[in-house]
C-alpha positions in Angstrom: 99.8 83.7 111.7 103.1 83.3 113.5 102.7 84.5 117.1 105.5 85.4 119.5 105.8 84.0 123.0 108.1 85.7 125.5 110.7 83.5 127.2 112.3 83.9 130.6 115.1 86.0 129.3 112.7 88.3 127.4 113.6 86.9 124.0 110.7 86.4 121.7 110.4 83.1 120.0 108.0 82.4 117.1 105.1 80.1 118.0 102.9 78.8 115.2 99.2 79.4 115.6 98.4 75.7 115.0 100.9 74.8 117.8 99.1 76.9 120.4 95.5 76.5 119.1 95.2 73.1 117.5 91.6 72.8 118.5 90.7 76.0 116.8 92.2 74.8 113.5 90.5 71.5 113.7 87.2 73.1 114.5 87.6 75.4 111.5 88.5 72.5 109.3 85.4 70.6 110.4 83.1 73.5 109.9 84.5 74.2 106.4 84.0 70.5 105.6 80.4 70.9 106.7 80.0 73.9 104.4 81.4 71.9 101.5 78.9 69.1 102.2 76.0 71.6 102.3 77.3 73.2 99.1 77.4 69.9 97.2 74.3 68.2 98.6 71.9 71.1 99.2 69.2 69.4 97.1 69.4 66.3 99.3 69.8 68.0 102.7 67.0 70.6 102.3 63.7 69.3 103.7 61.6 71.7 101.6 61.8 73.8 98.5 63.4 77.1 99.7 60.8 79.0 97.5 57.7 77.3 98.9 55.5 79.8 100.8 52.8 79.0 103.4 51.3 82.0 105.0 49.5 79.8 107.5 52.9 78.8 108.9 54.5 82.2 108.9 56.9 83.1 111.7 56.9 79.7 113.3 59.6 79.5 116.0 62.5 77.0 115.9 62.2 73.7 117.7 64.5 74.9 120.5 62.0 77.7 121.2 58.9 75.5 121.3 58.4 75.0 117.6 57.8 71.7 115.8 60.3 69.3 114.1 58.5 69.9 110.9 60.4 73.2 110.7 63.5 72.7 112.8 64.7 76.3 112.5 61.3 77.9 112.2 59.8 79.8 109.3 60.1 83.3 107.9 57.6 86.1 107.3 56.2 84.2 104.2 56.1 80.8 105.9 59.2 79.5 104.1 61.3 76.9 105.9 64.4 78.7 107.3 66.5 75.6 107.4 65.9 75.0 103.7 66.6 78.6 102.8 69.7 78.6 104.9 71.1 75.5 103.1 70.5 77.0 99.7 71.7 80.4 100.9 75.1 78.8 101.8 75.2 77.2 98.4 74.6 80.4 96.5 76.9 82.5 98.6 79.7 80.1 98.4 79.2 79.7 94.7 79.5 83.5 94.2 82.6 83.7 96.4 84.2 80.7 94.8 83.5 81.9 91.2 84.4 85.5 92.0 87.7 84.6 93.8 88.7 82.2 91.0 88.0 84.8 88.3 90.0 87.4 90.2 92.9 84.9 90.8 93.1 84.0 87.1 93.0 87.6 85.9 95.5 88.8 88.5 97.9 85.9 87.9 97.9 86.3 84.1 98.5 90.1 84.4 101.2 89.5 87.0 103.0 87.1 84.5 102.6 89.6 81.7 104.0 92.4 83.9 107.0 90.3 85.0 107.7 89.0 81.5 107.5 92.2 79.4 108.5 94.8 82.0 108.8 98.3 80.7 105.6 100.1 79.7 103.5 96.9 80.0 104.5 96.5 83.6 103.8 100.2 84.3 100.4 100.0 82.7 99.3 96.9 84.6 100.6 98.3 87.9 98.8 101.6 87.2 95.6 99.7 86.7 96.2 97.8 90.0 96.8 101.2 91.8 93.6 102.6 90.4 91.7 99.4 91.5 93.2 99.6 95.0 92.5 103.3 95.4 88.7 103.0 94.6 86.2 101.5 97.1 85.1 98.3 95.3 81.6 98.7 96.7 81.1 101.8 94.5 82.5 99.9 91.5 80.2 97.0 92.1 77.2 99.4 92.5 78.0 101.1 89.2 78.4 97.9 87.3 75.2 96.4 88.7 73.3 99.6 87.8 74.8 99.6 84.3 74.5 95.9 83.4 71.8 94.6 85.6 71.8 92.0 88.4 71.7 88.6 86.9 73.3 85.8 88.9 76.0 85.0 86.3 76.8 88.7 85.9 77.0 89.1 89.6 79.7 86.4 89.9 81.7 88.1 87.1 81.5 91.4 88.9 82.7 89.8 92.1 85.6 88.5 90.0 87.0 92.1 89.7 87.5 92.2 93.4 91.1 91.4 94.6 92.7 90.8 91.2 95.2 93.6 91.9 96.5 91.7 94.9 97.1 88.6 92.8 98.8 90.7 90.1 101.2 92.4 92.5 102.0 89.1 94.2 102.5 87.2 91.0 104.7 89.9 89.5 106.9 90.0 92.5 107.4 86.2 92.9 107.9 85.7 89.2 110.6 88.4 89.0 112.3 86.7 92.0 111.9 83.2 90.5 113.4 84.3 87.2 116.7 85.0 88.9 116.8 81.6 90.5 119.1 78.9 89.2 116.4 76.5 88.1 114.8 79.1 85.9 118.1 80.3 84.4 119.1 76.7 83.7 115.8 75.9 81.8 116.2 79.1 79.8 119.8 78.2 78.9 118.5 74.9 77.5 116.4 76.8 75.0 112.9 76.4 76.6 110.3 79.0 75.4 109.0 81.4 78.0 105.6 79.9 78.3 107.1 76.5 79.1 109.3 78.0 81.8 106.4 79.8 83.3 103.9 77.0 83.1 106.1 74.0 84.0 108.7 75.5 86.3 107.8 78.9 87.8 104.0 78.5 88.3 104.4 75.2 90.4 107.0 77.0 92.6 104.7 80.0 93.3 101.4 78.0 93.5 101.6 77.7 97.3 101.7 81.5 97.6 98.7 81.9 95.3 96.7 79.3 97.2 97.3 81.2 100.5 96.2 84.4 98.9 93.1 82.6 97.5 92.1 81.5 101.0 92.6 85.0 102.3 90.6 86.6 99.5 87.7 84.1 99.6 86.1 85.3 102.9 86.4 88.9 101.8 84.3 88.1 98.7 81.7 86.4 100.9 81.4 89.5 103.0 81.2 91.7 99.9 78.4 89.5 98.4 76.7 89.6 101.8 76.8 93.4 101.9 75.4 93.8 98.4 72.7 91.2 98.9 71.8 92.8 102.3 71.2 96.1 100.4 69.1 94.3 97.8 71.6 94.8 95.0 73.3 91.3 95.0 71.5 88.0 94.6 67.8 88.7 94.2 64.6 86.7 94.6 63.6 84.0 93.8 67.2 83.0 94.6 68.5 83.4 98.1 71.8 84.1 99.9 73.0 84.7 103.4 73.1 88.4 102.9 69.5 88.4 101.4 68.2 86.4 104.4 70.0 88.8 106.8 68.5 91.8 105.1 65.0 90.4 105.0 65.1 89.4 108.7 66.2 92.7 110.1 62.6 93.9 110.2 61.7 91.0 112.5 64.6 91.1 115.0 62.2 91.8 117.9 59.6 89.2 117.0 61.4 86.5 115.0 65.1 87.0 115.5 66.0 83.6 114.1 65.3 84.8 110.6 68.3 87.1 110.7 70.5 85.7 113.5 70.9 82.2 111.9 72.3 83.5 108.5 74.4 86.0 110.4 76.0 83.3 112.5 76.6 81.3 109.3 78.4 84.3 107.7 80.5 84.8 110.8 81.5 81.2 111.3 82.2 80.6 107.6 84.4 83.7 107.2 86.2 83.1 110.5 86.8 79.4 109.7 88.2 80.1 106.2 90.4 82.9 107.6 91.8 80.7 110.3 92.6 77.9 107.8 94.1 80.5 105.4 96.5 81.6 108.2 97.3 78.0 109.0 98.1 77.1 105.4 100.3 80.2 105.2 102.2 79.1 108.3 102.7 75.6 106.8 103.7 76.8 103.3 105.7 80.0 104.0 109.4 79.0 104.0 110.3 82.1 106.1 108.0 81.0 108.9 109.3 77.5 108.7 112.8 78.6 109.1 111.7 80.6 112.2 
């Protein structure tokens, strides 16, 4: 996220985002660290079981609206504690995004290596599949797969793994072809090292920073996709919970109990924004072209 700042003579000089907005990067890092803590220790942090219903306590307001400390963020239409559901919703949403992005990164990276190594018809076939994937709205693909195979939690993570693999494949193919022409790769090949050794021990570590940046950029997109599907009732389903599911369930109570939908909506917004800012910051730190600027 290199920005340009005009000088007195009208010449634009690159200014890194972290140089101009250090507080924004630090705040994003703190929030992501908080999300990690919630993800790892949801069982300890949640005051109640997120599935426990209590109709006598339904639609209780949060403590900042006159509610009690027994339910700090209020309750939903079934009397379930919103704070507990929000904590577990973050865990399940992040788990889906982390698993789906990892699967997509692994598939795309392997296909990118295959395309760069074999070239010819193998490269053309892989790039054609990537073109087809990029040309189709993934929401339609996900809906078709869910309708065909069902909506189990593990299967839903696998379906999310098909999102974004073509970006990793194109990126890996390009950087591997470029790395193969570098001196270090040619020297290792001249010494008689097998291709898998060259790729795993020498080329992959040199392109890992590029893949990490793409991972951080793809992660919030998967969160938004999971949120959209769960909002429509096609993603994570009861008795499990997710940010999108909470948002979808709370839309009917926006006028009477807005906290049911607004709180998970704020969590979605802050999570995706924080990870996107950190992804741009990591790119600025690791991209050699931006460093030279």
